[in-house]
N, C-alpha and C positions, 0 to 999 in steps of 0.2 A: 303517545312515551318519553318522555323529553331526551335531549340529546346527550350521547357521552360524554361530549368535549366541547361542555358549555362555558368556558375562559375563552376571554378574548383573544389569548395563545398559548393555546390547550398543550404545549410541547415544547421540553427543552430541549433543543440538541442532542444527539445522543453524542456521551459526552463515557461512555465505557472506554472504546479502545484510545480516544484522547487520552484520559487516565490511568489506563493501561503502558501506553508509551512514555506516557513522563515517570513512571515509578524506573522501567528497566534503561533508565539512562540515570538513575542516580545510587548509588554505591551498594553492592549485595550485601546483607550482612547477614548471618543466619539467626532466630530471636533460640533461644536457651530450648526450648520447644522444638525447633526445626533441630539443632544440634541431638537433641534425643531423640525425635524418630532417627532421623539416618542413624546413629551409635546403633540404634537397637535392633536398626532393619539388616545391617552391614553384620553384627553380630549371629542374627539371625540363617544371615544365610551361612556365614562362617561355621556354623554348628550342623550343618546338616552334613559337609566335611566325607562324603561321596555317599552318604545314605541313601537320593537320592539323584535322579539324572536332570542337571539342568542345562537348561538348554545356553549353549554357549561358554557353561562355564566347563562340566563335564563330558562334555557333547558339541561336537562341532556344530556353523552356520547355516540356515535357510536350508538345503533341500541335506544338505548335507549333517544334518542331526543325527541318523541312525549312527554315527563313527564320532570313534572319543576328538577330547578336542587334546591342544599340544597338552603333553604335562608344566609345561614353565606358562603361566595364566603372563607374565610378560610379553614373553611371544605369539600366544594367543591372542591378546589386546591386538598387539601389535599388525600380528598378520591383519582382525582386522580390516583395523585401521588401512593399511597399505593397501590389499587388495582392492580395495572400494574406494580408492584415491582417481577416481579414471574421470572426474568430471571436466566437462568442456563451454566454452564460453564467455563472456565476459562475467567479471566477480561482479553477487551482489554487492551494492552499493555503500560501505563500513556501516552507515546505522542501521540498513538492514541487519546487515551481521549481526552489530550487538546485538540488537534484540534477541535474534536466534541461539546466540549462547546466553544469556537473560534465560531464557525460557526453558534450555533444555537443564540448566542448574537449578530455576524457583520451581520449576518442579523436583528434581532431584530430591528438594526439599519437607518434602511432603513422602520424605521415609517408605515410598512403594519399593525403589526401583533398587537398595542396595547398593549404592556403591558406597569405598570407600570416603572416609570422612577427610584422611588427610588428602586424599587428590583430586574430593572437593574445595577443600579450600582448598588448595592450587589453585583451581583452577575462576575459585572468584577472585584470589588476589591480582592474579593476572589482571579480568573483566574489571578489575574495581582499578586495579591501573593505567589501565587504557590499552592494554593490549587487542587486537580485533586482527582476523585473521582472514589472507584474502581466499574468496569460495567461489568459487568456477560457479555458475546462476543454472548450466546446466545440467541435465542427465539422472534426473531424479524421480521415481515412482509414484514418494510420497505411498508408499503402500507396505515397508516393515519399514514403515519413516521416513523422511529425506536420506535415508543412508550415505550418497553417494556425495553430497558437500559441507553434510557435517563429520567425518570421516576426513574429509580438505581440512575443517578448521581444529580437529585432531589433532592429524599430524603437524601442525600448524602449533598448535600448545605444547607438544615433544620434539619438536625442532628436528623429524625424523623426516626423512623420507628420498632422501639427495643417492637415489643410488643406492641405497642401502640393501644385505640382506643378499645382494649379485653379482660382488666385484666388479674389477675396474668396467668391464664391456658393457655392466646395469647398466650405466646412466644413461637414460635416456631422457631423463629433466637437467634443464638447465641447475648449475648450482645453487642458485641461488632457493628451489624449493625446497620446502613448502617457504610463501608466503606471508609477510602481516602488516599490516597501513599503518602506517607516520605518517606524522605532519613535517613539512618543509618550516624552511623558515618562513616563511608566507603565510603560516597555518592551513598549505593544499595539502589534502591528501597525496603519498603517496605509496610505492611498492617500494618493499626492500625483503630478504632474507629474514626471516621468524629468528633465524638464531637471534641474527645480528642485533633484532629489533629485542628479543630477549636478555639482549644484555647489555645493551639501553639503557632499559629498567633497572636492569641489577638482580632480575630474578629468575631460578633457575626453569628450568622446563619442566611438562610433566611425564609421569613415566605412567602410561599406561597398566592394568588389570583387566582382563578378561572381562571381567563383570562390572567394571567403571567403561571401560569403554564400549562393549553394546551398551549399557546406557544413557553413553552420550551420543552416540549416530542413528541411536534406536527409536526414532519418534517424529512428531510434527512440525518441527517447530522453524525450519526450512520457510514452509510454505506458509504458517503460520505467522512469521516473520512478517513476511513477503507482503501479505492479505492486509496484516495491521495497519504496516506502511499505508498499501496500497485504497484500503477502506476513509481513511484521515486523509489524501489527497481525495478523493471522489467526492468526499464530505466539502470542501473547501469547495471543488470545482460548480457541485447546487448552491454552494451558497453567492458564489460567483455571479453564477448563472443568472438569477432573483435578480443580483442587484444592475446585471447590464439588460433585463429583460425590460425591470423600472425605468431605468434611463430612457431608454428608448423607445417606449412608449409618452414619456414626458416630453422629448424631442419633436416626434411627429406628432404629440396632439392627440392620439390616440385615444377613446374609451378606456375611461380607469371602472369600470362597472365590473369585470374580468375579474379585477381582486376586491372586488368588497368583503367581509364578512358576514356578512350577513350569504350571498351567494356560497361561501365556504362551509359555513355553520349549516347550510341544509344538506352537504353534500356527505357530513358525517367523517372524511376522513380526517386526521389531525396533521401530519405531514402539508397536505394541500393548504390547509388554512395559516400553516405556518408559513410556507411559501409567500400567499397572501397576504401573509406581514410586511414580509420582505419587502416585496413588489412594491406594496402603495407608499410604504418610508419611503425607499428608492424614489420613486416619480413623485412626489412631494417636495422630498429633497431638492430634485431636478428643477425643481421653477413649475408644474401642472401643478395647479386651483387645485381646492379640495371638492369638486363638482366635477362627478365624476363623466359625467357628461361631454362624446366624443367633441374633438373643436373643429372649425370650421374645415367640411371640405375631408373630411373623416369618418369611413363607414361607420354604420351602427356594429357592425362586427368586424373586425381586424383577422385573418387570415389564424390559423391556428399557432402558428408559432408564437403568437405573441396571446393569443385570447388562452388556450389552454395550454400557457407556463406551467400555475397555478396546481394543473392535474397532473401534468408528467412530470416535475421538479419534486412537488409533496409526495408522487408517488416512489421517487427516488428519497430522500429521507425517511417514508418508511419500511418501507429497504434495506435503506442504512440502520435504523433502529433493529430490525431483524435478525440482519447478518452479523453486524454488532455484535449481538448479546450471541449468540454459535460462536463467536471467537472469542469474547472475556469465556465463556465458558471454556471453551479447548485452552485457554490458556493460564488456568487457575485448575489445571490436572494432571494427570498425568499419564500419558502417554511413548508406555511403555509396554518391550518383552523380558522374564519374568516379570511378575510383580511380586512383594507382599504384602499383606494386606491381614490383619487380623495374628499375625506368624505362622499364618497359609500362604506357601509359593504357587501361584498360579499362573498358568501358561495361555496367551489369549492373544488378541488383537487388535492388543489400543495399541498400538503405533498406525493404524489402517486411517489415513486422513479425509476420509469422506465427508468430517463436517467443515474442513479450509473447502475441499472441493466443491463442493453444496454452494459456498458461498464466495468462492471470488468467482463464479459461472454465472452469479446472479450481479454482484458488482460487474461481471463484464456490460451485461443487457445492461443495466443500469447506467456505465458510463455510456453505451453507444446513443441509451435515450437522453443524457443531457449534448453532445457532440451533435447529433445532430438535434435538436431545435436549436442549438445556438449557431450549426450549420443556416439552419431556412431562415434567422434571424437576421444572419447576413446577406440569404439570397433577398430578404425582403428591403432593408436600407441599400440598398440600389441597384431597387426596378421602379423607375419612373413611375409605374404602375400601381405600388404602393408606398410608393416612400414621399407619397404625396408630388407629385409633378419637379423634382430636383433630378439633376443633368442625371445624365445613367452613368453608373456606375463610379458616381460622386463625382465626379473631375468635371468641372468650372469649365473645359475644351473638348467637347465629346469631338475625337479623331483626330485634333491633332494631340489628343491625347490621353489616355484608358485606365485613367483614374484603377482603381482596385480590381481590374479583369485579372489581373496577373496573381495577386489576396484571391480571388474567390476560385478562379482554377486551384492550386496550389491546396485549398482547405474542401474541398472535393476531392482529391486527391490522398490525403489525409483520415478521410472518413472514411471512403472506402477499402484503403490498409485498418481501417481504426476497423470495420467489419470482418476482413478475415481472420485476425486476432481475434472477434469475438467467439470464436465457434467452441463451444464446451472440450476442454480436454479429456474431459474424460469419458468422449464420444470415440476416443483414438486408441484406450486403451489397448496393448499386448503383452498377453501372456507371456510369460519367462521367468527364467532361475529356476530350468527340468518342470517347470508348471507346480513350482511353492506357490510360487506370487500370477494366481492364477485369477488374480481382478484385484485389477490392478486403479490409482483415482489418478494417479500425475496432477496430482495440485498444483505442484510449485512449479510446473506446466503455466496451470489459469492461472495462479496470480504474477509469473512474468508477464504474460500477456497483458494480462490488466493493468500491470506498470507501465508499459507499451502505448496500452490505450491512451492511460489517463494523461501519460506524454504531450500524444498527436489531440487531444482535445485542448489541453493548455494553449496548440498552436491555433488550432481552430479560434479560441477564446481570443489569444490576444489580439490575430484578424478582423476578431468583431468588433476589442475594442479599437481600435484603432477606423475602423470604418465609423461609428456610432461616431469616434471624434474629428470626423471629418464631417458629418452631419452637421454637429453642434458648429465648428467653427463655419458654415456654410450656411448655419441659417439663423447665423449673426448671435448665439445663443451667451447668455452670462446672467451667473448667478451666483450669490450669495453663500448659497447655504449647501454647497454641496460637497459633496463625501469626497475627501484626500486626495483618493484615486482620479478622481475626474481632472485636480488639477494638475494634477502631477502630467498625468497625459495630456491638458492643456499645451501645459509648461513645456513636457520635453517632444512634443510631434506637430511643428509646424503643421498647416493645410499644405495639404495636395495640389498646388495648384501649375504643380511640373511634375510630370511623371520623374521619378525615384528607387532607385533596387530599395522594396520594403522586407527582404529576409531580418533583418539584422530588430528593423521595429517593432515586427511580431513578435521576434523570442522578447525584447524588450515590454513591451506593452504586456506577455504574458506573462513574467518573472515581477511586474508591480501588482497585478491585478493577486501573484501568489503569496505574495508576500504580504498583500491586506486583508486575504482571505484565510491560509491558512493557520493562523494562531488562534480563529477562532472555532476552532474543531476541535483544538487541546488543552486550552486555557480558560479561553472567556467561560465564566459560566452564563453565561445569558446575554447568545449569539442576535438578539432576536433586537440590542437596544447597542450592540460595539459600534466603535463608529466605524467604518472603511472606507 
């Protein structure tokens, strides 16, 4: 039976997530169809005129659904977002928050949320003008959507919340609350009161009615935005790990047989085959001969961290395809409650973020595998038993100097912390909200953890890059066709002839790699041939 992936490069890199993130930074303009759908849905909801119970409109929220709502829709809406503004911790990055808002608004254009069209347009105008709320990253169950972070965003759009409704003694927040992001003179993000930012844009705040406020907070957009960005980071890390594997194999004279296409073809895993092609390309560009035989003194079979890199990183690529499809499907749907479908008002649980939670937990496992592989490659290049007899810890003055000992210690710590963060958040769920939310996914907790994991993986990569750069210095390696990243590393980071503090160099090396590889996951249609 023929194998299912016969071509030499059978698999383009995942593009669904990159395409979504590219779209999310463009101005949000509703089509005529979008406008018609939103208008029809809003009219249908308004036409009910109290003839049936509507969650959050005629009746209260959560376990209070059997109690009548405030007869003033504006008070009901402001009360909803006010009582949910309980988030803590560092804010989500501005780019993640902007994606979050874009996802909420894009989902409303499907015409199922019945938001007031004027409210939608006001929000879109603010987003297009660059208004980005400051949103705390901690406090969401991702069950009835990401209620808490989205409520903070809603308050920022309304410029409301600084002691509202409670008199002088109620001011437990700073007068600047809620906040929004703005740029300083140098282009860096800074925080300011949202009212002041709105004034600077010359645009009025949003006035929330009950249905529009509920539609804004009652969805999976915070965890989804975070997961989309970490998905992109993980793709870049995987590509970078393949590149450094090929470079390391070339500098050590390791066998090229583990990366031969024929070997991958009989396994029939498309991601593995793609990674092997990336490693082969980098190995040849770094000076290895086309002959895959091991160099003098090298073993027939290398340690698994070199030999099995296509299998490990290829499995990550295939998972990215799978999880990217799940995340893209979530982004194209409506995560809200209740929803209007073909004129019928339906109450259910489309806000429950289980798909995003499981995708983020898969991301955590994949991130760990990339980090683990690179930490083991770092151990390999520092070990005289595996690096071809070079000095231990790659110092030319063993004993008088310690070389990369400190670098390896820190990298081991990063891997340990990364493993702590990777525990599935859905395993830690606690029923709450008078047992109304008795099954919760904690998707944003998982997505936040993966963001921290990817940050530490970049640190491990930076550590490995410095060691491989030192390996090139020690072996006197020079080649004329090497990729730009390796030239930058050699020019910026001199040989480690004497011990020096390397913390800053680790982060700079990681930043160089990120700049080289992250664009491949978002804009390049063929990452296998893009220059690195």
